[in-house]
C-alpha positions in Angstrom: -5.2 1.7 28.0 -8.3 2.8 29.9 -9.6 6.4 29.9 -12.1 7.3 32.6 -14.2 9.1 30.1 -17.1 7.0 28.4 -15.0 3.8 29.1 -12.8 5.0 26.2 -9.9 2.5 25.4 -6.7 3.7 23.6 -5.9 2.7 20.9 -8.9 2.8 18.8 -6.9 1.8 15.6 -4.0 -0.8 15.7 -2.9 -1.2 12.1 -3.1 -4.9 12.0 -5.5 -7.7 12.5 -9.2 -8.1 11.9 -11.8 -5.3 12.2 -11.9 -3.9 15.7 -14.4 -4.4 18.2 -14.1 -1.1 19.8 -16.4 1.2 17.7 -15.8 4.4 20.0 -13.5 7.3 19.0 -13.8 8.5 22.6 -14.9 11.8 24.0 -15.1 14.5 21.5 -12.8 17.7 22.2 -15.1 20.6 23.0 -13.8 22.7 20.1 -14.5 19.8 17.6 -18.1 19.0 18.6 -20.4 19.7 15.7 -24.1 20.0 16.6 -26.2 18.6 13.8 -28.8 21.2 13.0 -31.3 18.7 11.7 -31.3 15.4 13.5 -34.2 14.2 11.2 -32.1 14.6 8.1 -30.0 11.5 9.0 -28.1 9.4 10.0 -27.2 8.0 6.6 -25.7 4.5 6.4 -22.4 4.2 4.6 -22.1 1.5 1.6 -20.1 -1.5 2.6 -16.2 -1.7 1.9 -16.1 -4.6 -0.5 -14.2 -6.2 -3.4 -10.7 -4.9 -4.1 -11.0 -1.9 -1.8 -11.8 -4.3 1.1 -8.9 -6.3 0.2 -6.7 -3.3 -0.1 -7.4 -2.4 3.6 -7.2 -6.0 4.8 -3.7 -6.6 3.3 -2.3 -3.2 4.3 1.0 -3.8 6.4 2.0 -1.0 8.8 5.7 -0.1 8.4 7.9 0.1 11.5 8.2 -1.7 14.6 6.0 -1.6 17.9 7.9 0.8 19.9 5.8 1.7 23.1 3.7 0.2 25.8 0.4 0.6 23.7 1.6 -1.9 21.4 1.6 0.5 18.4 3.9 1.6 15.7 4.6 5.3 15.2 2.2 5.3 12.3 -0.7 3.6 14.1 -0.1 6.0 17.1 -0.3 9.2 14.7 -3.6 7.6 13.1 -5.0 7.3 16.6 -4.1 10.9 17.4 -6.0 12.1 14.5 -9.0 10.0 15.2 -9.3 11.1 18.8 -8.8 14.8 18.0 -11.2 14.7 15.1 -8.4 16.1 13.0 -7.5 15.5 9.3 -4.4 13.4 8.8 -1.9 14.8 6.4 0.2 11.6 5.1 3.5 12.3 3.1 5.9 9.9 1.8 7.6 8.5 -1.4 5.3 7.3 -4.4 4.2 3.8 -3.9 4.8 3.8 0.0 1.2 3.0 1.1 -0.2 6.3 1.6 -3.5 6.0 -0.2 -4.0 2.5 1.1 -3.7 3.6 4.6 -7.1 5.2 4.2 -8.6 1.8 3.3 -6.9 0.1 6.2 -8.6 2.7 8.6 -12.1 1.9 7.0 -11.5 -1.7 7.0 -10.4 -2.0 10.7 -13.0 0.5 12.0 -15.7 -0.8 9.8 -16.5 2.8 8.5 -17.8 1.6 5.1 -16.7 2.4 1.7 -13.9 5.1 1.3 -14.9 8.3 -0.4 -12.1 9.3 -2.8 -11.3 12.7 -4.1 -8.6 12.4 -6.7 -6.9 15.9 -6.9 -5.5 17.3 -10.3 -4.1 20.5 -11.3 -7.6 21.6 -12.3 -9.2 20.6 -9.0 -11.2 23.3 -7.2 -12.9 23.1 -3.7 -16.3 23.1 -5.3 -15.5 19.8 -7.0 -15.2 18.1 -3.8 -18.2 19.7 -2.2 -20.9 19.7 -4.8 -21.7 20.1 -8.5 -24.9 22.1 -9.8 -25.8 21.3 -13.4 -27.4 24.7 -14.3 -27.7 24.1 -18.2 -29.6 20.8 -17.6 -32.0 22.6 -15.3 -32.6 25.3 -17.9 -33.1 22.9 -20.7 -35.7 21.1 -18.4 -37.5 24.4 -17.5 -37.9 25.2 -21.2 -39.4 21.8 -21.9 -41.6 21.7 -18.9 -42.7 25.4 -19.0 -41.7 25.8 -15.4 -38.7 25.7 -13.3 -37.8 22.3 -11.5 -36.4 22.2 -8.1 -32.7 23.1 -7.8 -31.8 20.3 -5.7 -32.7 17.8 -8.6 -29.5 19.1 -10.3 -27.1 19.2 -7.4 -24.8 16.1 -6.6 -22.4 16.1 -3.7 -18.9 15.4 -4.1 -16.7 13.2 -2.0 -16.1 15.7 0.8 -19.5 17.0 0.6 -20.9 13.5 1.1 -18.5 12.8 4.0 -19.9 16.0 5.8 -23.4 15.0 5.6 -24.8 13.4 8.8 -23.8 9.7 8.9 -24.5 7.0 11.6 -20.6 6.6 11.6 -17.9 8.9 10.7 -16.9 8.4 6.8 -13.5 8.0 5.5 -12.6 10.5 2.8 -9.4 10.2 0.9 -8.1 13.6 -0.6 -5.5 12.0 -2.9 -2.4 13.8 -3.9 -3.4 17.2 -2.7 0.0 18.6 -3.6 -1.0 18.5 -7.2 -4.0 20.9 -6.6 -4.4 24.5 -7.4 -2.1 26.8 -5.2 -5.2 28.0 -3.3 -7.0 24.7 -2.7 -5.3 24.1 0.9 -6.5 27.7 1.9 -9.9 27.2 0.3 -10.4 24.0 2.5 -9.9 25.8 5.8 -13.4 26.7 6.5 -14.7 23.2 5.7 -12.1 21.6 8.0 -12.7 24.1 10.8 -16.6 24.2 10.6 -17.5 20.9 9.4 -20.1 22.4 7.2 -20.6 24.2 3.8 -23.2 26.3 2.1 -24.9 25.3 -1.2 -25.5 28.7 -2.5 -28.3 27.5 -5.1 -30.3 26.2 -2.2 -29.8 29.0 -0.1 -31.3 31.5 -2.4 -34.7 29.4 -2.7 -37.6 31.1 -1.2 -39.8 28.8 0.8 -43.6 28.8 0.5 -45.3 30.6 3.2 -45.5 28.5 6.2 -43.1 25.9 4.8 -39.6 25.0 5.8 -36.9 25.8 3.3 -35.5 22.4 2.6 -34.7 20.3 -0.3 -33.2 16.8 -1.2 -30.1 16.4 -3.1 -28.0 13.3 -4.2 -24.7 12.3 -2.6 -21.9 11.0 -4.5 -23.1 7.5 -3.8 -26.5 8.2 -5.1 -28.4 8.5 -1.7 -30.9 11.2 -1.1 -30.3 13.6 1.8 -32.4 16.4 2.9 -30.7 19.7 3.2 -32.2 22.6 5.3 -31.5 26.3 4.5 -28.7 25.2 2.0 -26.5 24.3 4.8 -24.7 20.9 4.9 -23.3 20.2 8.4 -21.8 17.0 9.8 -22.9 15.5 13.0 -19.5 13.7 13.4 -16.4 15.0 11.9 -15.3 12.6 8.9 -12.0 10.7 9.0 -10.0 12.8 6.4 -6.8 11.4 4.9 -5.0 13.8 2.7 -1.9 12.6 0.8 1.1 14.3 -0.6 4.2 13.1 -2.4 6.1 16.3 -0.9 6.1 18.0 -4.3 5.2 21.3 -2.6 4.9 23.0 0.7 1.7 23.9 2.3 0.8 27.3 4.3 1.2 27.0 8.1 -2.6 28.0 8.6 -3.4 24.7 6.8 -0.8 22.5 8.4 -1.9 23.6 11.9 -5.2 22.1 11.4 -3.8 18.6 10.6 -2.1 15.8 12.3 0.9 15.1 10.3 2.4 11.7 9.4 5.5 10.8 7.0 5.5 7.2 6.2 9.1 5.9 6.2 10.7 2.5 6.5 9.1 0.8 3.6 12.4 -0.5 2.4 13.1 -2.4 5.8 13.5 -6.3 4.9 11.2 -7.2 7.7 8.4 -4.9 6.4 9.0 -6.0 2.8 8.6 -9.7 3.9 5.3 -9.0 5.7 4.0 -7.1 2.5 4.9 -10.1 0.3 3.4 -12.6 2.7 0.1 -10.5 2.7 -0.1 -10.1 -1.2 1.6 -13.3 -2.5 1.3 -15.9 0.0 2.0 -18.7 -2.6 5.6 -17.2 -3.3 8.4 -19.4 -1.9 10.7 -17.9 0.7 13.7 -18.2 -1.7 12.0 -16.3 -4.5 10.7 -13.6 -1.9 14.1 -13.1 -0.6 15.6 -12.6 -3.8 13.2 -10.0 -4.8 13.7 -8.4 -1.3 17.6 -8.5 -1.9 17.2 -6.9 -5.3 14.6 -4.3 -4.1 16.9 -3.3 -1.2 20.1 -3.1 -3.4 18.3 -0.7 -5.8 16.8 1.4 -3.2 20.2 2.5 -2.2 20.7 4.5 -5.5 17.1 5.4 -6.1 13.3 5.5 -5.3 11.4 2.3 -5.8 7.7 1.9 -5.1 6.5 -1.2 -3.2 4.4 -2.4 -6.2 7.5 -3.1 -8.1 8.7 -5.5 -5.5 5.1 -7.3 -5.8 5.3 -7.1 -9.5 8.9 -8.7 -9.7 8.2 -11.6 -7.2 4.9 -12.3 -9.1 7.0 -12.6 -12.2 9.7 -15.0 -10.8 7.6 -17.0 -8.4 7.2 -20.0 -10.9 10.6 -19.6 -12.7 13.2 -22.1 -11.9 16.2 -20.8 -14.0 18.3 -18.5 -11.8 19.5 -16.4 -14.8 16.1 -15.8 -16.2 15.0 -14.8 -12.7 17.7 -12.2 -12.5 16.8 -10.7 -15.8 13.1 -10.4 -14.9 14.0 -8.8 -11.5 15.8 -6.1 -13.5 12.9 -5.9 -15.9 10.4 -5.2 -13.1 12.4 -3.0 -10.6 14.1 0.2 -11.4 14.1 3.6 -9.5 11.5 6.1 -10.6 13.7 9.0 -10.0 16.1 8.3 -12.7 15.8 6.9 -16.3 15.7 3.4 -16.8 18.9 1.9 -18.3 18.7 0.2 -21.6 
C-alpha cells in the first residue's frame, strides 16, 4: 500500500521471509521527531546480528493467519503500527510464546543490527538500563595518579542508553520481563520514552575549560566510543523498543498510553505449531511431528505449555522407531508449567 509521503509503503515489516528491501519507516509523526543536538557526535553503526541471535530472528514464526488486504497477520500489523508511530511495543503472552524472539525477528527482517537486551529483575532500576558510573575505580585511579581522571572514562552506557545514542539506523532494544521489575520502573521510564533523551549527571557537572566546549567520550554497552555534549544523550531516531511481560502485574495507565500493545495468542494452533517445527527441525518426519503436535495440543487443553517443550519433545523422538518409547518420551518432555508434574 503506497502512501503519498516520501514514497512510503505499508507495511514495513511482514513477519516472514528474508530481510526486507524497504528500509524506510515512513514519515515521522511531528510529535515524535527528535532533533539531534550534535550531528557530529554520530551516527554510530550497529554491530551485525549474527550467530544464534540471527537464527532466532530468521526462524521466528508469526502466529495467526493473514486476515487483511495488506497481507499481514494481526501481530505483524501491530508491529508496523509501533514502527510507524515511533512508539514502544508492549508484548504480553504466556511464557514461551515467542515474545522475546519477536525483537530478533524485527532486527533480522529490517536489518537493524544486534539486539540490545536489557533483562529486568526485581532489583532492576532505570539507571541500570541507561548508564553506570564507577566512582570507586575513579577515586582509586585519582589517588594513584595524583589527579582526577575524566569522569567519562568511568561511565558505560546500558542497553537503553546505547539505543538512545544517535545511530545510522534505529536500534532494537529488548526490555525483557518488565513486569518483574521494581514497582516504580514503568513510571521512571516515562521521560526517556517521551523525550528520547536522558542526562548523565556526572558529566553535566563537569566545568569546561575557558573557550572549550563541554563534551566527553563515554563507552556504549557494545564498547563503542560516543561523544556526549553537556551530559545529554539524545537520539536522532527513536529506537525500536520491545517490552515483554508475562502478565504478572498491571501497569499504570500513564505508561500504557505511551505504548502500542500486542498480546501474542494462537501459539497452540496446529498450523502454527507445524510451521514452528518445520523452521526449527526440518529433518523431523511428518509422522513424528504430528505425534508431538497432537500431544502438545491435548496437554494444552488442561494447562500452559511453552513452545520449546514441543521442540524438545519432537527432537527426542525424531529418531526413535518404537511407538511405546516415543509415547513415554513425549510425556517426559511435555508437561504444563502451571501445575506440578505428575510422578
